[in-house]
N, C-alpha and C positions, 0 to 999 in steps of 0.2 A: 634208487628210483628218482626220476626227475619229473617235474610237472610241466606239461605243455602249456597249460592255461588253467584257470580256476575250474575245478570240477573233473578234470581228466588227468590221468598220468599213465604213461606207457609202462608196461611190465618188463623188467629186465632181470634175468637170473643167470647165474653161472657164467657171467661175462658175455652172454649172448643176448640178442634181442628176441624176446618172445612176441610173436605177432598177436596183437590184442584181438580178442574175439568179441562178437556182438553181445555176449552175455555180460560183458563188463558194464554195459549200459542198462542198468535196471530200470524197470518201469518207474516213472516219476522223475527221472533225471532230466528229461526234456523240459518238463514244466519248471523244474528248479533252475535250469540254465536260462530258459527263455524269459522268465520274469512275467510280470503282469502289466498290461497297458492300462493306465488310469484315464478315465474319460473326463475328469473334472479339471479344467484349465485354470491357471491363475495368470491374469494379464499383468505384464510387468511395466514398470514406469517407462515413460517415453523420454529417454535422456540420451545425451551424446557421450560416448565412451571411447577410450583409447585402450586397447588390449594388447599386451605384449605378444607379438607374433613371431613367426619364424622368418629369419632374414630381415628383421626390423619390426617395427610396431605396425599392427594391422588396425587401422582406424575404422571404427564402425559407428557411424552417426545415427543414433536411434531417435533423433528429434522427429516427432510426427509419425513414429512407427509404433506398431503394436509388437511388443516383445513376447514371444512364446517360449517358455522354458521347457525343454524336453523332459526334465526330471518330474515335472508336474503330471506327465503322462506315463510315468513308470520307468523312464530311462535310468540306468544305473551307473553313476560316475565312478563307483568303486570297482567296476570291472568284474563283478561276481556273477551277474545275470546277463542274459541276452537283451540288448536294447532295440532290436530291429522293429518289433511291433510297436513299441512306445514311440520311436522316432516317426514311424509312419502315421500313428495316431495324431501326433503333434502337427504334422504337415497337413493332415486332413482337417484338423481344427483351424489351421491358418487359412485354409480355403474359405471357411465360413465367416471369418472375421472381416474380410474385405479390406481394401486399402493396403498401404505398405506394411509388410510384416518382417520381423526378424526371428528366425528360429535359432534359439540360443542354447548352446551346450555349456553348462557350468563346468569349470575346469575339472578334469578327471580323465578316466579311461573308460571307453565305451566299446563293448564287444558287440559285433553285429554278425549274426549267423544267417545263412541264406534261407533257412526253412521258413522264416516268417517275414521275410522282406517282400515288398510288392513284386509281382510277376507280370512281365509283359512279353508278348510275342513281337520281336523286333528283328530287323535285318540290317546289318551294319557293314559298311564298307571295309574291305580288306580283312574280313574275319572268316566265317565259315560258309559264306554264300547262302545257298538254298537248302543246306543240310537240315532236315527237319528234326534231327536228334538234338540240335542246339538252338531251336527257334525261341524257346522261352528263356528270358533273362531274369536273373535275380538282381534287384537294384537296392543297394543299402540305403541311400538317401535320394528319394525321387521327388523332384519338383516338376509337377505335371499340370498343364493348363492353368498356370498361375502368372501373376504379374507383380513385379517389384518385391522380390523376396531376397533376403540376406540369410544365408546359412552360416552362422557365426560359431565356430568351434570353441571359442573362448580359451584357446591355447591347449585344448584337450588332445588326446590321442584316440584315434579310431582304430580298432583292431578288427580286421576282417577274417572270416573263416570260409572254407569251402570255395565255391565258385560264385562270384558275383561282381557286379559293377559297383564301384565305390560310391559314385554319385552321378546324377543325371538331371538334365533339364530337357523336358519334352514339351513342345508347343507352348513354350513360356517365354517371357520377355523380362528384361531388367533383373537378372538373377546373378547373385554373387555367392561364391563359395570361398570362405576365408578363415584363416587363423586356426588351423589344426594340423597335427601330424597324423600319419596313417602308416600302418604296417600290416603284415599278414602273419598268421601263426605258422602255417606250414605251406609256403608257396609251392606251386607245381613246377618250380625250377629248383633243382637240387645243386647246391654249391658244396664242394668238398675241397679240402686243402691238403696238399702234400706236405706233411709236417717233417718228414725225413725220408731219405732214399739212399740206397747204397747196394753193396754186395755182401752177402754173408754165406760162407761155406759154398762159394761158387754159384750162388743164385741171387739174382737181383730182387730187390724188395722195395716197397713203399710203405710208409706209415701214413694213414689217412685220418685226418680230423673231420668229424661230422658235426654240423651245428646241432644244438640240442633240440631244435624244433622238428627234426625228422625222426620218424619211426622207421626202423629197418630190420631186416633179418638176413643172416648169412645162410645161403642155400647152396652148399657145396662150393663151387668156384664162382658163384654169382652172389650178388646182393640184390634183394628185393626191397624197394623203397615203398613206404606207405604214407599217404597223407593222413591228416587227423581224421577221426571217425565222426560221422554224422550222428548227432544225438537222436535223430529221428529213426535212422535205419541200422545204426551200429556198424555200418560198413565204411571203409575209408573212402574219402571223396575221390582219391586217385591212387593208383599204384604204378610202379614201373620197375624195370630191371636194369642194373648196371648203368650205362651211360645214356639210356633212352634213345631218341631218334636224332638228336641234335646236340652239338657240344661246342663250347668256346672256352677260352682260358684267359684268366686274368693274372698278371704278374704284379703283385703289390710293390715289389722293389722298383719297378720302372713305371708303375701306374699305367700300364698298357693292357688292352684286351683285344684278342683277335680270334677269328673262327678257325677251328682246327679239328682234326680227329682226336679222339680221346684214347690215350694209350693205357690208362689206369686199369681197364678191364680186359686187356688183350694179352693172350698167352699166359693166363693165370693158371698156376698149379695148386695154390692153396690160399685160403683167406681165413685169418684168425681174428676173432673179436677179442680185443685186448681189454675191453671194458672202458668206461669213461668216454664213450663216443669215439673210440679209436679202432681202426682196423689195420692189421698187417697183411699186406698182399704180396705173395711170393710168385715169382715168374720163372718160366722155363728157359731163361737165358742168363748170361753172366755179365751183361752190360749194365753198368750203374745208370739209373735214370738221372737225367740232368734237369729235373723240374722241381727240385726242392723249393717250397714256398709258393708254388703255383696254386691257383684256385680254379678247378674245373667246374664249369657252369653247364648243367645238363638238363634237358627237357624233351618232352615230345612236342609236336608242332601244331596242335589244334588250337586255334584262336577262338575259343568258344564264346567269349563275351568281351565287350570293350571294358577297359579299366574305368573310364568315365565317358559319358555320351551327352552331346548337345544335338538334339534332333528337332528340326523345324522350330528353332528358337532364335531369339535375337538379343543382342546386348548382354552377353554372358561374360562374367569376369571371374577368374580364378586367381587368388593372390594369397601370399604369405602362408603357403602350405609346405610341408615336407612329406613327400610321397615316397614311402620306403619300398613299396612294391606294387605294381599294377598287373593284375592277372589278366591273361587272355590277349589283351592288346593295350593300347595307351589311351590317352584322352582323345576322343574322336569328335570332331565337329562335322556334322553331316546336314547338308541343305539348310544351313543356318546363316545368321548374319551378325557381324560385329562381335568378334570374340577376342578377349584380352586375357593374357596369362602373364602374371607379374610376380617376381620374387617367390618362385616355386623351386624347391630343391628336390630333384628326382635322384634319390640316393638311399641305398640300404643302410641300416644301422650296422656298421662294421663290428660293433661289439657282439652282434648276434652270430658272427662267423659267416654271414652271408654277404655277398657283394652285388648280386643281381638286383636291379631296381625295376625291371620291367620285362615281361614275357616277350615283348616285341618292341614296336616303336613307343616312344614316350608321347609324342603328339602327332596326330594325323588329322589334317583338315581336308575333308573330301567334299568338294562342292560347297564352298562358303562364299558369301558375298559381303560387301561392305569392307571392313578392315579386320585383318588378323594381326594382332599385336602381341609379340612374345618378348618379354624384357626381363633383365636382371635375374635370370634363373640359372640353375646349375643342372647339367645333364651328365649323369655318371653311370656307367655300366648297364646300359640297356642290352637287350638281345637283338635289337635292330636299330633303325635310324632314330635319332632323337627327335627330329622335326621333318615332317613330310607334308607339303601343301600342294594340292593338285585338284584337278577335276577328273572326270571319268569319260573316256571315249567309249561310245557304244557302236558296235558294228552294224552297218546298214545291211540288212538281209533281203529287203525287198523295197521297191519304190514304184509308186504309181501316182501320176499327176501331183497332188499336193500331200500325199500320204507316204510316211516312212514306216517300215517295220524295223525295229531296232533290237539288239541283243547284247546283254552283258557277256563279255568274253572270258574274263578271268574267274576261275572257280571260287575265289574268295570274296567276290563282290556281286551282289544281286539282291533283289527283293524290295528295293525302295524306288520310288519314282525319281527319275533323273531330270524331269522337266515339269513345269507348271504352265498353265495357260498364261500367255503374255511374255514368257521368257524368250530370249533370243537363242537361236540355234545356228551353228556353223558346221558345214560338212567339209571334211578334210580328206584329201587324197593320200592314201596310206603310203604310196611310193615316194611322194615328195614331202609329205607332212605339211603341205600348204593348203590354204582354203581354196575350194573349187570356185571358179568364177560364177557369180550369181547364186551361190549356195548359202546365203545368209538370209534368215527369215525369222518370223515370229511364230510362236507356238499357239495354235487355236485350241486344241484339245489333246488330251493324253488318255490312253486306255492301257492299263497294265498294273503292276504291283503298287501297293500303297505304302509298303514299309511295315505293315503290322498284321498281315494275315493272308490266308489262301482260301479262296471260295471253295465250298464243298464240292466234291466231284471233279476237281481240277488237278491235273498233274502239277505238283509243287514246282518241280524244276523248270518246266516250260513256262508256267505262269510267272514265276519269280524272276526269270531271266529275260523275258521278252516284253516289249511294249509297242504300241502303235501311236504315232504322233501325226496329227494333222496340222499343216502349215497354212500361213495366210497367202501363199503364192505358189505358183507352179515350180516344180523342181527342174533344174537344168537338164538338158538332154544327156549330158555325159553321165550324170547320176542315174537317170532312168535307164540308160543303156548298160551300165555296169555297176549296179548298186554295191556289189561286194568289194569294190575298190575303195569304198569310202567309210569313214567313221564320223560320228556326230558328237559335238561338244555343246554343253549348255554354257554360253558365254556370259549369261547374266550372273551365274554363280561362280565368278572369278574375283578374288579379293585383291585389294591393296594390302601389301605385307610389310610389316616393320619388325625386324629381328635385331634387337640391340642390347648390348651390355650383358650378354650371356657367356657362360663357360661350358665348353664341351670337352669331356675327358673320359679316358678309358672306354672308348667307343669302338666296337668291332666292325662298324660299317661306315656309312657316310654321316656327316654331321647335319647338313641341311639339304633337303631336296625341295625344290620349289619350281612350279610351272604355273604361272598366271600371267595374263596379258596386261594386268594393271601394275602400277609402280611397285617395285620391290626395293626395300632398303635393308641391307645387311651391314650393320655398323657397330664398331667398338666391341666385338666379341673376341673371345680367346678360344682357339682350337688347339688342343694339346694331344699329340700322339694318335691322331685318327688313323684307322686301319684301311680306310678307303678315302675317296675324295672328300675333302672338308665341305665343299659346296658342289652339288651335283644338279644339273639342269638338263632334263631329258626332253620329254614330249614323245610318248610311247604308244604306238598302235600295233605292237607285235607281241608284247609280253604282259605287263601289268595293265596296259591300257590307261595309263595316267596321263591326262591332258594338261596343258597344251603349250603353246609358244609363249616366250617372254618378249616383252616390248620395251621395258624400261627398268633396268636393274642397276643399282649402285651398290658396290662392295667397297666399303671405306673404313679405314681406321681399325682394321682387325689385326690380330696377331695369330700367326699360324706357326706353332712350334712343332718340330719334328713330324711334319705331316706325311701322309702317303702320297704317292704320285699317280695322277696329277693332283694338285691341290684344288684347283677349280676345273670342273669338267663339264663342257657342253656336249651332250650326247643324244641328240634326237635319233629316232629309229628310221629316218628316211633312207630309202635305197637309191634314190636318184637326187642329184642336185640340179637346181634350176638357176642359171646365171642371173645374178642381180636380185635373187629372191631367197635370202637365207631364212631358215626356220626361225632362228632367234635373232633379235637385233636390239641395238641401243643399250650397250653394256658399258658401264664405267667402273674400272677397278683402280682405285687410287689410295695413296697414303696408307698402305698396309705393310706389315712386317712379315716376311717369309723367312723363317729360320729353318733351313732345310738340312736333311741328312742325305740328300741326293734326290734324283728324279726330276719331274717336269712340274713347272709352276702352273701352267694353264694349257689345256688342250681343248680345242674348239672345232667341232663339226657343225657345219651349217649355221655359222654365226656371222653376223654382219654389224658394222657400226660399233665395233668394240675398241675402247681406248684403255690402255694399261699404262698408267703414268704415276710418277712421284712415289713409287714403291721402293722398299728396301729389301734386298735379297742377300742373306748372309748364311753362313753355316751355323747349325745349331750348336751353341756354346755350352754344352754340358758334357761331363765325362762320367761314365759308369764303369766301375771296376767290379769284376767278378772273380770268384775262386780264391783259394782252393776250397773244395766242398767237404773235405775230411780233415781230421786231426793228423798232424805230422809227427813222426818219431824223430828223435835227434839223428841228424845225418840225412834225412829225407829231403827231397826237393819237390817243388810244385811250381806251376806257372800261373800267374794272375794275368788277366786280359782286360782290355778296355774296348769301348765302342768308339774310339777315336776315328774320325773320318779319314778316308784315303786322301792322298795328295790332290786328286782331282776326280770329279764326277764326269761321266761321259754322256749321260742322257741329255737330250736337248732341253733347254728351259721352256721352249714353246713349241706346240704343234698345232697346225691348222689344216682343216680338210674341207673343201667346198665352201670356203668362207670368203668374205670380201670386206673392204674398208676397215682394215685393222691398223691401229696406231699404237706403237710402243715407244714411249717418250719419257726422257728425263728420270729414269729409274737408276738406282745405284746397285751395284753387284759386287759382292766380295770375291776373293780369289778362290779357285778350286772348282769352278763350274764350267760347263760347256755352254757358252753364250751363243747357242745355235737356235735358229727358228726353222722348223721343218714345215713344208707345205705340200699339199696334194690336191688334185682336182680343182686347181685354182691358179690364177695368174699371180706370179710373185709381185707384180706391181700393186697388188691389193694390200701389201704390207708396207707401211711407212714406219721407218725407224729414225728417231731423232735423239741424238746424244747418248745412245745406249751401247754403241759398239757391238751390236749383235750381227751375226753372220747368217745369211739366208741359205739354207740347205747346204751348209758347210760347217765343219767343226771350228770352234774357237775356244779351245780348252786352255785354261790357265791352271798353274800348279800352285798348291799351297800345302807343302808337307807339314805334318803335325808331329812334332817331337814330344814324346811322352817320357817323363821322368818318374821314378818311383822312390819312395822312402819308407823306412820302417820306424815305428815309434820306439821299439826296443831291439836294437841290433844284436844285443847279447842273447836274445831269444830267437830271433829270426832276421836274416838279412835278405835284401832284395837287390838284384843287379839291374842294369840299364835295359834289359830285355824282359823284365818282369819275373825272372826266375827267383823263387823264394827258397832259401835254405834254412832248415831247422837247426838251431845251434844248441839251445838248452831248454829245459822245461819252463813252461809259462805261456803267456799270451802276448801277442804283439799285433799292432794294427798296421796294415800296409795301405799307403795312399799314393795315388797317381796325380800328376799335374801336367798341364799342357796349355798352349795358347791356341785357341780356335776362333777363327773369325775376328782376330784382333783382341779377343777377350781371354785373360788369364783365368783358367778354371782349375778347381781342385775336385777330385772325385770323392765319392763316398769312401769311408774307411772300410777295409775288409779285415776281420779278425782272423788271426792264425793261431791255432792252439797247438802247442808242441808238448808231446808227452815223452817221458823217459823210459816207459815200460815197453816191452815187446811181447 
């Protein structure tokens, strides 16, 4: 028997998992777990403190502040009782104190269950849209209608249960969340590891390791997964079968993650529970699986709640946190102003056996003004993009004089106002993604969703997805004649963006998505092994409806290691190009290191005024050795392989489509690339090349053969020849290593152990 958490333990017998029943939860367990909120506060001294935080020291200056200790209200730092009600009581008391306040968690472990958290009806960008089944959000730490509040975790760990938003600031200003780590008991993302794989008696098999936090049951040739059970209902918060609706895979050996189908539960003939959180899965074929060590990350796709939310709030800071898992979605900033995220590690505790750190994106800024600043943070193993900063295009469905009827188009976004009186609005032609002449105005009034409710007797989907906006001037004739050809953007809620000093790794998607017309600085970050474009800039009125154009972007001093192709991608959804009017413009890409395994550096559709200069392009100088995956008997042979690059890559380094005023100057390129620039729907005179030796619409391929050598640590046990063929000589263990020169750098591979047996 293993304990999921204080108070609960799953039942296991006979090597199988027994599904726990509601009867396990006797009357009184809920009260025991929940604890009691104390109503008598003790005000703390007003001092300046420095508290040891994650990623450095979190400085909390309490001079002139009222410090409110959550344990005075019944919060339990021992982790034995639920602290949700106590935390909420402490925050309510802080509202009565007035003036600057600090909500302090003395160092410890605090469990927060959803049953006694504050509840709010909220509609959040990129989640479940108008679906009324998920309208009510549970919020673990809710700062609402407050000013000048610090939530100081004191180095504590917050443990979340069920479905909830970890923390939120709603209609508040000058709010800081700092100095705690966070994790989930049983995330709704199941990670399983292939501990072993092979063929036995003509049948392929895998041995699967399951993290302790998951309850499961073998049901014939399927596995049913169960989340932890609610102390209120006795039912699991969630259930699922096999690989759910979505899957991706993480390879710890290369620290890469990518989206893929899941073979673990395909063509299964038998599943045996081996005990100790291990399953043996047998298949109806004889091909040995080649995924030993892989971690399959599986989930269904409902983004029922944001991991954290800032709604109609200003000057919100998140710093010195370790967020082990964000359920539902990531940190969402929505119709807010000035958000800063610094020294935050988005990463699961690998000791738990889990690798997934987020159900979807890590950070989503949807309609934010002022400045969005994201610095010195680590983004590891999300299920979607680490950073996405955008506005929202609304479809124009009707237009009359000064009045627009607008509609949210994507099913995951609706329910909140997209405009306020006084905001600036711009109408964009969907075919060109350019602003319509004379279609920029001020908003006078807005009728539609408020973000927190549906009037009685109103169809929720219609109400939450549509709004009427009155402008301060007449609409252009073109819009009045064909309103369906246009979308509307709130240009007031478009931020200045600074993304600096961050690390992006083991990401299955893009690293940074950003579409804002105000200045963007992406500097001194490291992107490692991205599975899609490291930086993606769209402006989309066909799919996600994420707005808008960029006007001033600097990408400087970054390192792109083994990136996907293209590394930087400008991809607006326009169908038509207008000469001299690119969708995106004013881009500077300079002083970056691109360490490629192949592919294209930069692909630009509808981009103008782009300068790519003083960058360094080389081949990725690391060597990974794999195999053999089985023990060898004396006399056997097997081949080890490397990921050494080919002598030359054939993909063009640059592609441009419908673009103008492109400058490629004073960059350096290693050997083995195709120094080609492809163009389409544009005049080649729009490309200026200075000192780069690039060819326009023609191949310019250089060759750089990579010679790999191999060596054995114990040739008397196993030898290896120049082609990587290993021969077993005598019983024992030997290590095989590969060496090569890549991009002018001499590299040595990881050692691969070879076990030689003398028995047959």
